[in-house]
Residue frames as a rotation matrix with the C-alpha (Angstrom) as fourth column:
MET 1
0.679 0.115 0.725 -5.80
-0.036 -0.981 0.190 -17.68
0.733 -0.156 -0.662 -2.43
ALA 2
-0.354 -0.889 -0.290 -2.74
0.389 0.143 -0.910 -16.89
0.851 -0.435 0.295 -0.35
VAL 3
0.672 0.517 -0.530 -3.30
0.678 -0.140 0.722 -16.40
0.299 -0.844 -0.445 3.35
ALA 4
0.183 -0.589 0.787 -1.85
-0.058 -0.806 -0.589 -13.09
0.981 0.062 -0.182 4.58
THR 5
0.705 -0.007 -0.709 0.04
0.673 0.322 0.666 -13.08
0.224 -0.947 0.232 7.87
PHE 6
0.574 -0.653 0.494 2.37
-0.687 -0.712 -0.144 -11.04
0.446 -0.256 -0.858 10.05
ALA 7
0.936 -0.271 0.226 5.29
0.083 0.791 0.606 -13.35
-0.343 -0.548 0.763 10.78
ALA 8
-0.019 -0.983 -0.182 8.98
-0.701 -0.117 0.703 -13.91
-0.712 0.141 -0.687 10.55
PHE 9
0.934 0.322 -0.156 9.94
-0.328 0.595 -0.734 -15.91
-0.144 0.736 0.661 7.50
SER 10
0.168 -0.893 0.418 12.76
0.129 0.440 0.889 -18.13
-0.977 -0.095 0.189 6.38
VAL 11
0.603 -0.046 -0.796 14.55
-0.716 -0.471 -0.515 -17.14
-0.351 0.881 -0.317 3.19
GLY 12
-0.255 -0.848 -0.464 16.27
-0.967 0.225 0.120 -19.41
0.003 0.479 -0.878 0.75
SER 13
0.493 0.423 0.760 14.35
-0.364 0.894 -0.262 -22.57
-0.790 -0.148 0.595 0.05
ALA 14
-0.310 -0.682 0.663 15.74
0.290 0.596 0.749 -25.09
-0.905 0.425 0.013 -2.41
ASP 15
-0.271 0.281 0.921 13.45
0.955 0.196 0.222 -23.91
-0.118 0.939 -0.322 -5.21
ALA 16
0.702 0.543 0.461 13.06
0.591 -0.805 0.048 -20.15
0.397 0.239 -0.886 -4.60
ALA 17
-0.476 -0.830 -0.289 15.14
0.878 -0.430 -0.212 -17.05
0.052 -0.355 0.934 -4.02
PRO 18
0.318 0.662 -0.679 14.01
0.697 -0.649 -0.306 -13.62
-0.642 -0.376 -0.668 -2.78
LEU 19
-0.334 -0.312 0.889 13.86
0.810 -0.578 0.101 -10.71
0.482 0.754 0.446 -5.24
LYS 20
0.037 0.273 -0.961 13.86
0.784 -0.605 -0.142 -7.27
-0.620 -0.748 -0.236 -3.56
PHE 21
-0.652 -0.220 0.725 12.86
0.673 -0.608 0.421 -4.05
0.349 0.763 0.544 -5.33
TRP 22
-0.699 0.396 -0.595 11.21
0.113 -0.761 -0.639 -0.66
-0.706 -0.514 0.487 -4.85
VAL 23
-0.307 0.666 0.680 7.88
0.922 0.029 0.387 0.30
0.238 0.746 -0.622 -6.44
ASN 24
-0.984 -0.014 -0.180 7.03
0.050 -0.979 -0.198 3.98
-0.174 -0.204 0.964 -6.84
LEU 25
-0.294 0.954 0.062 3.35
0.887 0.297 -0.355 4.82
-0.357 -0.050 -0.933 -6.35
GLY 26
0.040 0.280 -0.959 3.43
0.037 -0.960 -0.278 8.47
-0.999 -0.024 -0.049 -7.40
GLY 27
-0.516 -0.222 0.827 3.14
0.809 0.191 0.556 9.83
-0.281 0.956 0.081 -10.92
ALA 28
-0.860 0.249 0.445 1.21
0.090 -0.784 0.614 12.21
0.502 0.568 0.652 -13.13
ALA 29
-0.795 0.572 0.200 -1.73
-0.472 -0.379 -0.796 13.84
-0.380 -0.727 0.572 -11.36
ALA 30
-0.541 0.675 -0.502 -4.84
-0.230 0.456 0.860 11.65
0.809 0.581 -0.091 -11.48
THR 31
-0.512 0.492 0.704 -7.86
-0.788 0.056 -0.613 10.68
-0.341 -0.869 0.359 -9.42
GLY 32
-0.284 0.422 -0.861 -9.56
-0.567 0.650 0.506 7.29
0.773 0.632 0.054 -9.54
ASN 33
0.715 0.611 0.340 -11.31
-0.660 0.430 0.616 4.53
0.230 -0.665 0.710 -7.64
SER 34
0.709 -0.576 0.407 -8.19
0.192 0.713 0.674 2.37
-0.678 -0.400 0.616 -8.01
PHE 35
0.462 -0.651 -0.603 -4.79
-0.884 -0.391 -0.255 2.35
-0.070 0.651 -0.756 -9.68
SER 36
0.967 -0.160 0.199 -2.93
0.175 0.983 -0.062 -0.58
-0.186 0.095 0.978 -11.23
TYR 37
0.383 -0.915 -0.126 0.85
-0.871 -0.403 0.281 -1.09
-0.308 0.002 -0.951 -11.19
SER 38
0.981 -0.193 -0.018 3.31
0.176 0.927 -0.330 -3.53
0.080 0.320 0.944 -12.71
SER 39
0.423 -0.897 0.130 6.94
-0.893 -0.437 -0.110 -3.98
0.156 -0.070 -0.985 -11.71
ASN 40
-0.582 -0.801 0.137 9.40
-0.812 0.581 -0.049 -6.86
-0.040 -0.140 -0.989 -12.04
GLY 41
-0.707 0.341 -0.619 6.64
-0.080 0.832 0.549 -9.22
0.702 0.438 -0.561 -13.14
VAL 42
-0.696 0.502 -0.514 4.45
0.679 0.228 -0.698 -8.35
-0.233 -0.834 -0.500 -10.13
ASP 43
-0.564 0.615 0.551 1.02
0.104 -0.610 0.786 -6.86
0.819 0.500 0.280 -10.90
PHE 44
-0.561 0.444 -0.698 -1.20
0.816 0.154 -0.558 -5.28
-0.140 -0.882 -0.449 -8.28
THR 45
-0.090 0.651 0.753 -4.10
0.386 -0.675 0.629 -2.89
0.918 0.347 -0.191 -7.80
VAL 46
-0.898 -0.181 -0.401 -4.48
0.440 -0.348 -0.828 -0.28
0.010 -0.920 0.392 -5.04
SER 47
-0.004 0.937 0.350 -7.90
0.435 -0.313 0.844 0.78
0.900 0.156 -0.407 -3.76
GLY 48
-0.847 -0.304 0.436 -8.92
-0.180 -0.607 -0.774 3.05
0.499 -0.734 0.460 -0.89
PHE 49
0.113 0.880 -0.460 -11.26
0.490 0.354 0.797 2.45
0.864 -0.316 -0.391 2.06
THR 50
0.108 -0.012 0.994 -12.13
-0.849 -0.522 0.086 3.86
0.517 -0.853 -0.066 5.41
HIS 51
-0.089 -0.141 -0.986 -11.37
0.205 0.966 -0.157 1.46
0.975 -0.216 -0.057 8.25
THR 52
0.556 0.183 0.811 -11.84
-0.760 -0.285 0.585 0.81
0.338 -0.941 -0.019 11.94
ASP 53
0.144 -0.629 0.764 -8.88
-0.709 0.473 0.523 -1.07
-0.691 -0.616 -0.378 13.43
GLY 54
-0.807 -0.590 0.022 -8.28
-0.367 0.531 0.764 -2.65
-0.462 0.609 -0.645 10.04
VAL 55
-0.301 0.784 0.543 -11.90
0.689 0.573 -0.444 -3.64
-0.659 0.240 -0.713 9.33
LEU 56
-0.945 -0.188 0.268 -12.76
0.327 -0.569 0.754 -2.03
0.011 0.800 0.600 5.99
GLY 57
-0.208 0.889 -0.408 -15.65
0.303 -0.337 -0.891 0.37
-0.930 -0.309 -0.199 5.56
ASP 58
0.776 0.608 -0.171 -16.61
0.084 -0.367 -0.926 2.68
-0.626 0.704 -0.335 2.69
ALA 59
0.132 -0.684 0.718 -14.70
0.987 0.160 -0.029 2.86
-0.095 0.712 0.696 -0.57
ILE 60
0.570 -0.032 -0.821 -12.93
0.095 -0.990 0.104 6.21
-0.816 -0.138 -0.561 -1.12
SER 61
0.964 -0.214 0.161 -11.26
0.133 -0.138 -0.981 7.80
0.232 0.967 -0.104 -4.15
LEU 62
0.307 -0.937 -0.166 -7.49
0.789 0.153 0.594 7.82
-0.532 -0.314 0.787 -4.56
VAL 63
0.970 -0.111 -0.214 -5.36
-0.191 -0.895 -0.403 10.79
-0.147 0.432 -0.890 -5.56
LYS 64
0.428 -0.871 0.244 -2.05
0.878 0.464 0.118 10.29
-0.216 0.164 0.963 -7.39
ARG 65
0.955 -0.271 -0.120 0.54
-0.287 -0.946 -0.150 13.06
-0.073 0.178 -0.981 -7.39
GLY 66
0.377 -0.894 -0.242 4.26
-0.263 0.147 -0.954 13.20
0.888 0.423 -0.179 -8.00
LYS 67
-0.276 -0.491 0.826 4.78
-0.904 -0.158 -0.396 13.06
0.325 -0.857 -0.401 -4.23
GLY 68
-0.983 -0.078 0.166 2.92
-0.135 0.921 -0.366 9.77
-0.124 -0.382 -0.916 -3.92
LEU 69
-0.481 0.848 -0.222 -0.50
0.224 0.364 0.904 8.16
0.848 0.385 -0.365 -3.54
GLY 70
-0.962 0.232 0.147 -3.10
-0.228 -0.374 -0.899 9.68
-0.153 -0.898 0.413 -1.24
ALA 71
-0.524 0.851 0.032 -6.87
0.848 0.518 0.114 9.70
0.080 0.087 -0.993 -0.79
GLU 72
-0.504 0.508 0.699 -9.78
-0.169 -0.851 0.497 12.11
0.847 0.132 0.514 -1.10
SER 73
-0.782 -0.020 -0.624 -10.51
0.523 0.525 -0.672 12.07
0.341 -0.851 -0.400 2.58
SER 74
0.364 0.927 -0.094 -13.43
0.744 -0.229 0.627 12.94
0.560 -0.299 -0.773 4.77
GLY 75
0.350 -0.320 -0.881 -10.96
0.759 -0.454 0.467 15.04
-0.549 -0.832 0.083 6.76
GLY 76
0.911 0.021 -0.411 -10.10
-0.191 -0.863 -0.467 17.17
-0.365 0.504 -0.783 3.75
GLY 77
0.052 -0.949 -0.310 -7.08
-0.844 -0.208 0.495 17.35
-0.534 0.236 -0.812 1.46
ASN 78
0.702 0.142 -0.698 -5.59
-0.601 0.645 -0.473 14.57
0.383 0.751 0.537 -0.63
LEU 79
-0.507 -0.861 0.040 -3.46
-0.714 0.394 -0.579 12.77
0.482 -0.323 -0.814 1.96
ILE 80
0.025 0.415 -0.910 -4.12
0.321 0.859 0.400 9.53
0.947 -0.302 -0.111 3.82
ASP 81
-0.637 -0.261 0.725 -5.22
-0.488 -0.592 -0.641 10.60
0.597 -0.763 0.250 7.29
GLY 82
-0.727 0.316 -0.609 -6.95
0.598 0.728 -0.336 9.58
0.338 -0.609 -0.718 10.48
ARG 83
-0.891 0.447 -0.084 -9.31
-0.356 -0.799 -0.485 12.54
-0.283 -0.402 0.871 10.75
GLY 84
0.072 0.970 -0.233 -12.96
-0.997 0.064 -0.039 11.61
-0.023 0.236 0.972 10.82
LYS 85
0.922 0.186 0.340 -12.91
-0.173 0.983 -0.069 8.08
-0.347 0.005 0.938 9.45
ALA 86
0.003 -0.998 0.065 -9.37
-0.453 0.056 0.890 6.70
-0.891 -0.032 -0.452 9.24
GLU 87
0.715 0.230 -0.660 -8.19
-0.688 0.071 -0.722 5.74
-0.119 0.971 0.209 5.74
MET 88
0.090 -0.625 0.776 -6.46
-0.126 0.765 0.631 2.66
-0.988 -0.155 -0.010 4.38
LEU 89
0.095 -0.120 -0.988 -4.87
-0.995 0.003 -0.096 1.85
0.014 0.993 -0.120 1.02
VAL 90
0.444 0.142 0.885 -5.46
-0.287 0.958 -0.010 -1.81
-0.849 -0.249 0.466 0.14
PHE 91
-0.272 -0.669 -0.692 -2.91
-0.942 0.038 0.334 -3.51
-0.197 0.742 -0.640 -2.14
ASP 92
0.643 0.539 0.544 -4.32
-0.358 0.839 -0.409 -6.50
-0.678 0.068 0.732 -4.02
PHE 93
-0.353 -0.870 -0.343 -1.44
-0.837 0.130 0.532 -8.52
-0.418 0.475 -0.774 -5.46
GLU 94
0.537 0.498 -0.681 -1.70
-0.772 0.616 -0.158 -11.48
0.341 0.610 0.715 -7.82
GLN 95
0.257 -0.503 -0.825 0.71
0.304 0.853 -0.425 -13.47
0.917 -0.142 0.372 -5.66
ALA 96
0.833 -0.033 -0.553 2.10
0.551 -0.059 0.833 -13.56
-0.061 -0.998 -0.031 -2.14
VAL 97
0.185 -0.778 0.600 4.58
0.228 -0.560 -0.797 -10.76
0.956 0.285 0.074 -1.42
ARG 98
0.249 -0.149 -0.957 6.31
0.962 -0.075 0.262 -9.21
-0.111 -0.986 0.125 1.57
ILE 99
0.652 -0.036 0.757 6.57
0.176 -0.964 -0.197 -5.48
0.738 0.262 -0.622 2.26
LYS 100
0.042 -0.792 -0.609 9.82
0.938 0.241 -0.248 -4.51
0.343 -0.561 0.753 3.97
LYS 101
-0.722 -0.315 -0.616 9.78
0.518 -0.836 -0.179 -0.68
-0.459 -0.448 0.767 3.99
VAL 102
0.367 0.825 0.430 7.30
0.928 -0.356 -0.109 2.11
0.063 0.439 -0.896 3.34
ILE 103
-0.802 -0.588 -0.107 8.41
0.585 -0.809 0.060 5.61
-0.121 -0.015 0.992 2.26
VAL 104
0.309 0.951 -0.001 5.90
0.946 -0.308 -0.101 8.43
-0.096 0.030 -0.995 2.84
LYS 105
-0.622 -0.401 0.672 5.75
0.513 -0.858 -0.037 12.13
0.591 0.322 0.739 1.96
ASN 106
-0.042 0.567 0.823 4.32
-0.352 -0.779 0.519 15.08
0.935 -0.268 0.232 3.93
SER 107
0.411 0.151 -0.899 5.34
0.601 0.696 0.392 13.32
0.685 -0.702 0.195 7.15
ASP 108
0.075 -0.426 0.902 6.29
-0.626 -0.724 -0.290 14.65
0.776 -0.543 -0.320 10.58
HIS 109
-0.821 -0.564 0.086 7.16
-0.398 0.459 -0.794 13.37
0.408 -0.686 -0.602 14.06
ARG 110
-0.374 0.756 0.538 3.51
-0.775 0.064 -0.629 12.73
-0.510 -0.652 0.562 14.94
ASP 111
0.248 0.556 -0.794 2.85
-0.935 0.350 -0.047 10.29
0.252 0.754 0.607 12.10
ASP 112
-0.500 -0.290 0.816 2.40
-0.445 0.894 0.045 6.55
-0.743 -0.341 -0.577 12.57
LEU 113
-0.529 0.341 -0.777 1.31
-0.698 0.346 0.627 3.82
0.483 0.874 0.055 10.17
VAL 114
0.079 0.487 0.870 -1.23
-0.599 0.721 -0.350 1.10
-0.797 -0.493 0.349 10.65
VAL 115
-0.609 -0.280 -0.742 -0.85
-0.772 0.427 0.471 -2.06
0.185 0.860 -0.476 8.56
ALA 116
0.149 0.747 0.648 -3.22
-0.675 0.556 -0.485 -4.94
-0.723 -0.365 0.586 7.93
SER 117
-0.915 -0.289 -0.283 -3.45
-0.404 0.624 0.669 -8.21
-0.017 0.726 -0.687 6.07
TYR 118
0.013 0.999 0.037 -6.57
-0.894 0.029 -0.448 -9.83
-0.449 -0.028 0.893 4.69
ASN 119
-0.870 -0.068 0.488 -7.76
0.115 0.935 0.335 -13.28
-0.479 0.348 -0.806 3.71
GLY 120
-0.249 0.783 0.569 -10.20
0.908 -0.015 0.419 -12.34
0.337 0.621 -0.707 0.98
THR 121
0.067 0.348 0.935 -12.24
-0.007 -0.937 0.349 -9.54
0.998 -0.030 -0.060 2.60
THR 122
0.878 0.309 -0.365 -11.68
0.305 0.227 0.925 -10.82
0.368 -0.924 0.105 6.13
LEU 123
0.483 -0.714 0.507 -9.17
-0.779 -0.615 -0.124 -9.04
0.401 -0.334 -0.853 8.37
ASP 124
0.670 -0.323 -0.668 -6.35
0.271 0.945 -0.186 -11.47
0.691 -0.056 0.721 9.11
GLY 125
0.016 -0.696 -0.718 -3.85
1.000 -0.006 0.028 -9.32
-0.024 -0.718 0.695 11.04
TYR 126
0.688 0.268 0.675 -3.54
0.315 -0.948 0.055 -5.73
0.654 0.174 -0.736 12.21
GLN 127
-0.109 -0.724 -0.681 -0.83
0.991 -0.128 -0.023 -3.55
-0.071 -0.678 0.732 13.72
SER 128
0.809 0.360 0.465 -1.03
0.387 -0.921 0.042 0.08
0.443 0.146 -0.884 14.75
GLY 129
0.920 -0.381 -0.086 1.40
-0.180 -0.609 0.773 2.68
-0.347 -0.696 -0.629 16.03
LEU 130
0.395 -0.823 0.409 4.27
0.888 0.456 0.061 1.89
-0.237 0.339 0.911 13.62
ASN 131
0.379 -0.245 -0.892 6.45
0.193 -0.922 0.335 4.98
-0.905 -0.299 -0.302 13.83
VAL 132
0.784 -0.191 0.590 7.31
0.562 -0.183 -0.806 6.97
0.262 0.965 -0.036 10.70
ARG 133
0.290 -0.780 -0.555 10.90
0.628 -0.283 0.725 8.03
-0.722 -0.559 0.408 11.25
LYS 134
0.649 -0.120 -0.752 12.50
-0.423 -0.878 -0.225 11.04
-0.633 0.464 -0.620 9.59
HIS 135
0.507 -0.470 0.723 14.12
0.767 0.628 -0.130 10.09
-0.393 0.620 0.679 6.28
SER 136
-0.630 -0.692 0.353 14.84
0.769 -0.620 0.157 13.56
0.110 0.370 0.923 4.93
ALA 137
0.514 0.706 -0.487 13.67
0.700 -0.674 -0.238 17.16
-0.496 -0.219 -0.840 5.37
LYS 138
-0.090 -0.643 0.761 14.98
0.972 -0.224 -0.074 19.24
0.218 0.733 0.645 2.49
ASP 139
0.344 0.245 0.907 13.60
0.167 -0.966 0.198 22.49
0.924 0.083 -0.373 3.90
GLY 140
-0.606 -0.727 0.324 15.31
-0.229 -0.230 -0.946 21.89
0.762 -0.647 -0.028 7.25
ASP 141
-0.543 0.499 0.676 12.14
-0.804 -0.075 -0.591 21.24
-0.244 -0.863 0.442 9.26
TYR 142
-0.909 0.288 -0.300 10.44
0.172 0.917 0.359 17.86
0.379 0.275 -0.884 9.58
ASP 143
-0.790 0.598 -0.133 6.98
-0.219 -0.478 -0.851 19.36
-0.573 -0.643 0.508 9.90
GLY 144
-0.096 0.813 0.574 4.78
0.486 0.542 -0.686 17.66
-0.869 0.214 -0.447 7.28
SER 145
0.147 0.107 -0.983 5.57
-0.649 -0.739 -0.177 19.85
-0.746 0.665 -0.039 4.30
ALA 146
0.943 0.284 -0.176 5.70
-0.305 0.520 -0.798 18.45
-0.135 0.806 0.577 0.76
ARG 147
0.319 -0.909 -0.268 9.51
-0.629 0.009 -0.778 18.29
0.709 0.417 -0.568 1.02
ASP 148
-0.212 -0.365 0.906 9.51
-0.955 0.274 -0.113 16.05
-0.207 -0.890 -0.407 4.11
THR 149
0.171 0.162 -0.972 10.01
-0.539 0.841 0.045 12.28
0.825 0.516 0.231 3.74
GLY 150
0.058 -0.095 0.994 9.57
-0.952 0.295 0.084 9.57
-0.302 -0.951 -0.073 6.37
VAL 151
-0.293 -0.207 -0.933 10.25
-0.565 0.825 -0.005 5.85
0.772 0.525 -0.359 6.47
THR 152
0.394 0.368 0.843 8.77
-0.865 0.459 0.204 2.89
-0.312 -0.809 0.499 8.32
ARG 153
-0.495 -0.637 -0.591 10.83
-0.739 0.667 -0.099 -0.29
0.457 0.388 -0.801 8.39
LEU 154
0.654 0.732 0.191 8.82
-0.747 0.584 0.319 -3.46
0.122 -0.351 0.928 8.83
GLY 155
-0.297 -0.936 0.190 11.45
-0.955 0.291 -0.056 -5.63
-0.003 -0.198 -0.980 10.47
GLN 156
-0.775 -0.161 -0.611 11.71
-0.308 0.941 0.142 -9.39
0.552 0.299 -0.779 10.68
ASN 157
-0.908 0.374 -0.186 9.27
0.371 0.516 -0.772 -9.70
-0.193 -0.771 -0.607 13.58
ARG 158
-0.102 0.918 -0.384 6.49
0.128 -0.371 -0.920 -7.59
-0.987 -0.142 -0.079 12.08
LEU 159
-0.941 -0.318 -0.113 6.90
-0.086 -0.100 0.991 -8.18
-0.326 0.943 0.067 8.38
LEU 160
0.034 0.973 -0.229 3.77
-0.574 -0.169 -0.801 -7.50
-0.818 0.159 0.553 6.35
GLN 161
-0.892 -0.405 -0.200 3.15
-0.405 0.522 0.750 -10.39
-0.200 0.750 -0.630 3.99
GLY 162
-0.211 0.834 0.511 0.38
0.321 0.552 -0.769 -11.97
-0.923 0.002 -0.384 1.97
SER 163
-0.616 0.031 0.787 -1.56
0.788 0.000 0.616 -11.22
0.019 1.000 -0.024 -1.20
VAL 164
0.297 0.693 0.657 -3.99
0.470 -0.705 0.532 -8.56
0.831 0.150 -0.535 0.12
LEU 165
-0.320 -0.596 -0.736 -2.28
0.946 -0.155 -0.286 -5.96
0.056 -0.788 0.613 2.31
GLY 166
0.682 0.615 0.395 -3.32
0.559 -0.787 0.261 -2.63
0.472 0.042 -0.881 3.80
ILE 167
-0.532 -0.778 -0.333 -1.28
0.842 -0.445 -0.306 0.45
0.090 -0.443 0.892 4.76
GLY 168
0.204 0.712 0.672 -2.99
0.531 -0.657 0.535 3.45
0.823 0.247 -0.512 6.28
ALA 169
-0.624 -0.281 0.729 -3.54
-0.335 -0.747 -0.575 5.99
0.706 -0.603 0.372 9.03
GLY 170
-0.319 0.502 -0.804 -5.02
0.744 0.658 0.116 5.32
0.587 -0.561 -0.584 12.44
GLU 171
-0.156 0.177 -0.972 -4.92
0.855 -0.468 -0.223 8.44
-0.494 -0.866 -0.079 14.60
ARG 172
0.804 0.582 -0.124 -6.12
0.477 -0.755 -0.451 11.97
-0.356 0.303 -0.884 13.92
ASP 173
0.476 -0.696 -0.538 -2.54
-0.430 -0.718 0.548 13.30
-0.767 -0.030 -0.641 13.66
ASP 174
-0.301 -0.576 0.760 -1.54
0.421 0.635 0.648 10.76
-0.856 0.515 0.051 10.98
ASN 175
0.767 0.498 -0.404 -1.37
-0.053 -0.578 -0.814 12.55
-0.639 0.646 -0.417 7.62
PHE 176
-0.313 -0.943 -0.114 0.80
-0.382 0.015 0.924 11.48
-0.869 0.333 -0.365 4.66
ALA 177
0.695 0.366 -0.619 1.02
-0.717 0.282 -0.638 10.15
-0.059 0.887 0.458 1.09
ILE 178
0.503 -0.524 0.687 2.69
0.121 0.830 0.544 6.83
-0.856 -0.191 0.481 0.29
LYS 179
0.282 -0.520 -0.806 5.62
-0.848 -0.528 0.044 7.46
-0.449 0.671 -0.590 -2.04
ARG 180
0.048 -0.298 -0.953 7.01
-0.709 0.663 -0.243 3.95
0.704 0.687 -0.179 -2.54
ILE 181
0.735 0.201 0.647 7.17
-0.606 0.622 0.496 0.48
-0.303 -0.757 0.579 -1.02
ARG 182
-0.390 -0.897 -0.207 9.97
-0.920 0.389 0.048 -2.08
0.038 0.209 -0.977 -0.81
LEU 183
0.695 0.717 -0.050 8.75
-0.719 0.694 -0.041 -5.49
0.005 0.064 0.998 -1.98
ILE 184
-0.590 -0.752 0.293 10.22
-0.711 0.656 0.253 -8.95
-0.382 -0.059 -0.922 -1.51
VAL 185
0.584 0.752 -0.305 9.00
-0.803 0.479 -0.354 -11.69
-0.121 0.452 0.884 -3.85
ASP 186
-0.042 -0.560 0.827 10.12
-0.244 0.809 0.535 -15.32
-0.969 -0.179 -0.171 -3.98
VAL 187
0.360 0.048 -0.932 11.32
-0.930 -0.063 -0.363 -16.23
-0.076 0.997 0.022 -7.47
PRO 188
0.943 -0.018 0.333 11.76
0.016 1.000 0.008 -19.89
-0.333 -0.002 0.943 -8.52
SER 189
0.054 -0.998 0.017 15.39
-0.129 0.010 0.992 -20.83
-0.990 -0.056 -0.128 -8.95
GLY 190
-0.592 -0.379 0.711 16.51
0.622 0.345 0.703 -20.36
-0.512 0.859 0.032 -12.55
ALA 191
0.448 0.794 0.410 13.71
0.892 -0.371 -0.257 -17.91
-0.052 0.482 -0.875 -13.34
THR 192
-0.733 -0.672 0.102 14.59
0.680 -0.730 0.072 -14.44
0.026 0.122 0.992 -14.57
ARG 193
0.440 0.820 -0.366 12.90
0.790 -0.547 -0.276 -11.14
-0.427 -0.168 -0.889 -13.95
GLY 194
0.544 -0.200 0.815 13.32
0.482 -0.720 -0.499 -7.74
0.686 0.664 -0.296 -15.57
ARG 195
-0.444 -0.781 -0.439 16.12
0.862 -0.239 -0.447 -5.71
0.244 -0.577 0.780 -14.02
THR 196
0.523 0.653 -0.547 14.96
0.789 -0.614 0.021 -2.76
-0.322 -0.443 -0.837 -11.97
ALA 197
0.353 -0.350 0.868 15.71
0.412 -0.775 -0.480 0.78
0.840 0.527 -0.129 -13.04
ALA 198
-0.664 -0.726 0.176 17.49
0.192 -0.393 -0.899 3.21
0.722 -0.563 0.401 -10.74
ASP 199
-0.470 0.550 0.690 14.24
-0.820 -0.562 -0.111 4.11
0.327 -0.618 0.715 -8.99
GLY 200
-0.824 0.075 0.561 13.35
-0.276 0.812 -0.515 0.45
-0.494 -0.579 -0.648 -8.47
ASN 201
0.251 0.967 0.054 10.49
-0.296 0.130 -0.946 0.42
-0.922 0.221 0.319 -10.98
SER 202
-0.664 -0.532 0.526 11.05
0.294 0.460 0.837 -1.76
-0.687 0.711 -0.149 -14.03
ASN 203
-0.496 0.592 0.635 7.73
0.743 -0.090 0.664 -0.66
0.450 0.801 -0.395 -15.55
PRO 204
-0.940 0.180 0.290 5.92
-0.272 -0.907 -0.320 2.65
0.206 -0.380 0.902 -14.96
PRO 205
-0.555 0.821 0.136 2.45
0.177 0.277 -0.944 2.58
-0.813 -0.500 -0.299 -13.34
ILE 206
-0.769 0.371 0.520 -0.32
0.573 0.041 0.818 2.26
0.282 0.928 -0.244 -15.91
SER 207
-0.598 0.557 0.576 -3.47
-0.315 -0.824 0.470 4.36
0.737 0.099 0.669 -16.12
PRO 208
-0.728 0.411 0.548 -6.00
-0.574 0.071 -0.816 4.42
-0.374 -0.909 0.184 -13.28
VAL 209
-0.802 0.495 -0.335 -8.60
0.150 0.709 0.689 1.70
0.579 0.502 -0.643 -13.47
PRO 210
-0.592 0.630 0.503 -11.96
-0.804 -0.502 -0.318 2.99
0.052 -0.593 0.803 -12.18
LEU 211
-0.811 0.420 0.408 -14.46
0.220 0.864 -0.453 0.51
-0.543 -0.277 -0.793 -10.83
PRO 212
-0.752 0.603 0.265 -17.53
0.263 -0.093 0.960 0.12
0.604 0.792 -0.088 -13.07
ALA 213
-0.411 0.670 0.618 -20.84
-0.745 -0.638 0.197 1.61
0.526 -0.379 0.761 -11.95
GLY 214
0.547 0.648 -0.530 -22.16
-0.267 0.736 0.622 -1.83
0.793 -0.199 0.576 -11.08
GLY 215
-0.125 -0.694 -0.709 -19.14
0.630 0.496 -0.597 -2.44
0.766 -0.522 0.375 -8.90
LEU 216
-0.860 -0.170 0.481 -19.73
-0.175 -0.787 -0.591 0.79
0.479 -0.593 0.648 -7.00
LEU 217
0.094 0.969 0.229 -23.35
-0.798 -0.064 0.599 -0.19
0.595 -0.239 0.768 -6.39
LEU 218
0.476 0.026 -0.879 -22.21
0.231 0.961 0.153 -3.56
0.848 -0.276 0.452 -5.12
LEU 219
-0.630 -0.756 -0.177 -19.75
0.433 -0.153 -0.889 -1.90
0.645 -0.637 0.423 -2.74
THR 220
-0.600 0.486 0.636 -22.59
-0.672 -0.737 -0.072 0.25
0.434 -0.471 0.768 -1.42
ALA 221
0.432 0.842 -0.323 -24.86
-0.545 0.529 0.650 -2.75
0.718 -0.105 0.688 -1.02
LEU 222
0.357 -0.386 -0.851 -22.22
0.564 0.815 -0.133 -4.55
0.745 -0.432 0.508 0.98
GLY 223
0.922 0.036 -0.385 -21.64
0.350 -0.500 0.792 -1.60
-0.164 -0.865 -0.474 3.26
GLY 224
0.759 -0.648 -0.061 -18.51
-0.612 -0.679 -0.406 -0.57
0.221 0.345 -0.912 1.43
VAL 225
0.277 -0.677 0.681 -16.59
-0.619 0.417 0.666 -3.61
-0.735 -0.606 -0.304 2.61
GLY 226
0.825 0.189 0.533 -16.66
0.165 0.822 -0.546 -5.56
-0.541 0.538 0.647 -0.64
LEU 227
-0.061 -0.904 -0.424 -13.04
-0.707 -0.261 0.657 -5.60
-0.704 0.340 -0.623 -1.71
MET 228
0.857 0.503 -0.111 -13.44
-0.403 0.523 -0.751 -7.14
-0.319 0.688 0.651 -5.16
ARG 229
-0.227 -0.944 0.240 -10.93
-0.553 0.328 0.766 -9.79
-0.801 0.040 -0.597 -6.12
TYR 230
0.840 0.396 -0.372 -10.64
-0.522 0.402 -0.752 -11.25
-0.149 0.826 0.544 -9.59
ARG 231
-0.137 -0.875 0.464 -8.33
-0.461 0.471 0.753 -14.18
-0.877 -0.110 -0.468 -10.31
ARG 232
0.035 0.082 -0.996 -7.58
-0.976 0.219 -0.017 -15.75
0.217 0.972 0.087 -13.65
LYS 233
0.669 0.195 0.717 -8.26
-0.390 0.913 0.116 -19.47
-0.632 -0.357 0.687 -13.85
GLY 234
-0.324 -0.896 -0.304 -5.20
-0.814 0.101 0.572 -21.34
-0.482 0.433 -0.762 -15.09
């Protein structure tokens, strides 16, 4: 299991090279306990939880729309927000990755991101107050409408990396959907990956994967903290 950390990293080892690409999280309207994605040979599942300073709480449903991926929140609506119990999307990758940028929709000047990394279910690192800067406002006002887009750049000193990563809201005023993320993956020298399409997604997201009833009961029994991880044995 890869240990997730917030740290600067050195690029360009003798046997690996970084592959950078965008992954779009939006798509046809759907609701589910989790959604699975595949792009450039990287597979991952996104689930939703409430959180307190990165420590995961109850599982929550996710809402996929063309504008991005949100949550069915206790604060109402289908955006990731900090009203009531703050919400976190947890990305469970099958390998170590780095997230460089996060593009969000329905953003405004009050929005910030919180990001977290996990070692299994244990919180490994947490950062709050990462500003969402204006990326575009097609209606002229950057006020949180569906046409407003923001960006958070996770620079060299606060890069989010690991195999289980969280992106969410922390404060009451935080309210957005995650449109896409910029991934960096180390590829062994000589290996080839599928070329990305213009939108950065080599393969479209596949259908939502709901947790089985037994899994939901287990989450409840564990206080909603049981982020379930399945690994294939080689």
